[in-house]
N, C-alpha and C positions, 0 to 999 in steps of 0.2 A: 405448496412445494416451491422452493426457489429454483430458478433456472441456473444450471451450472454453465460456466463460461469455459471455452476451450483454452488450453494452456497457451500462454503467450498473448492473450487478448489485450492485456494492459499495455504492453509495449506499443501496440498498434493504436489503441484508443486513447492512451494517456502518455504520449512520448516525452513530454516535459517532466512529468512525475517519474517515469522510468529512468530518465537521465539523472534526475536528482538522487534517486535511490542508488543508482550505480555509483555516483560520486560519494555518497555516504558509505557505501560498502568499501570503496577504494580507500577512503580515509580512515574509517573505524574498524573495518572488517565485517564480513557477512555474519560472523558469530555474534556480533554486537547489535546489528541492525535487524536481521531477519526475525528474531524472537518478538520484537515489538510489532513488526508488520503482521506476523501470524496472529498475535494476540488481538490486535485491532480488527483484523479481518474475521476473527472468531467471535467478535462482539464485545470485547473488553474495552471500556472507555479509557481515554487518556494514554493510549499507546500508539495508535496510527490511524490517521484519517486523511484522505486526499480527495480533491475534486479538480477535474480538468474538463473544460467544455461541459457537456451534459452527463459526464460519468463521475460517479462517486464510489469510493471504496473505503473500507474500514469502518470505525465507529467514532462519532464525534467526541471531542474533548468536552468535559464538564466545565461549567462556569464560564 
């Protein structure tokens, strides 16, 4: 069973990633960015993957 993380953990653990996502949302809109993030975090490859420090979220890209 995977351990669930509290809401907002990524902003604290991965501040550079969070800032980058905020910039993408400001540029393209959350309706364009958030579905890819959700898909990658749900296990779908080629949608969203990020690593910062010792934290990794999402699903790696293929190839």
